[in-house]
C-alpha positions, -999 to 999 in steps of 0.1 A, spaced: 660 -91 96 659 -124 79 625 -138 71 613 -174 66 614 -171 28 652 -165 29 651 -128 23 669 -101 43 658 -66 52 688 -43 56 690 -11 77 692 17 51 714 38 74 742 12 73 772 26 54 791 4 29 819 -4 52 802 -1 86 806 -32 108 789 -45 139 821 -62 152 858 -57 152 883 -83 142 875 -86 104 901 -69 83 891 -47 53 877 -67 24 889 -59 -11 861 -42 -31 853 -49 -59 853 -87 -58 860 -107 -90 864 -145 -87 875 -150 -51 864 -133 -19 891 -135 8 881 -128 44 909 -121 69 903 -120 107 923 -115 138 932 -145 159 904 -138 183 877 -141 156 864 -174 142 842 -174 111 810 -195 115 786 -187 87 792 -167 55 761 -156 36 758 -134 5 725 -117 -5 716 -99 -37 700 -64 -36 665 -80 -35 674 -96 -2 675 -131 -16 702 -155 -3 725 -164 -32 754 -181 -13 760 -196 21 789 -215 36 788 -230 71 825 -234 78 854 -212 86 870 -212 51 881 -176 44 887 -179 7 855 -182 -12 850 -189 -49 823 -165 -60 830 -166 -98 795 -182 -103 777 -152 -89 761 -125 -112 779 -92 -114 764 -63 -94 760 -52 -58 760 -80 -32 756 -79 6 781 -99 26 768 -112 60 793 -130 83 785 -146 116 815 -151 139 821 -160 175 822 -123 183 791 -111 165 779 -102 130 796 -83 103 781 -71 70 793 -50 41 780 -41 6 804 -52 -21 806 -50 -59 809 -83 -77 826 -79 -111 
């Protein structure tokens, strides 16, 4: 659930690699400087958002670029939220 103040409330039952759609290949964890998202041909990336553990949006990209420079992000746990033409995918990651 994303609220008007740009915070997100996550389902606590969601496992670290559980997804809501198929078509996104496993993402390397931990992440250092670049986050690479690979998809099958049937999936188109639309919006990529990253949240910190407080639910605050710390990164957003509105195009289908699958190689993101995240070197400026603080180290720690981040939540990756990807909107595609097939649905939504999210995963907890470690940013080194």
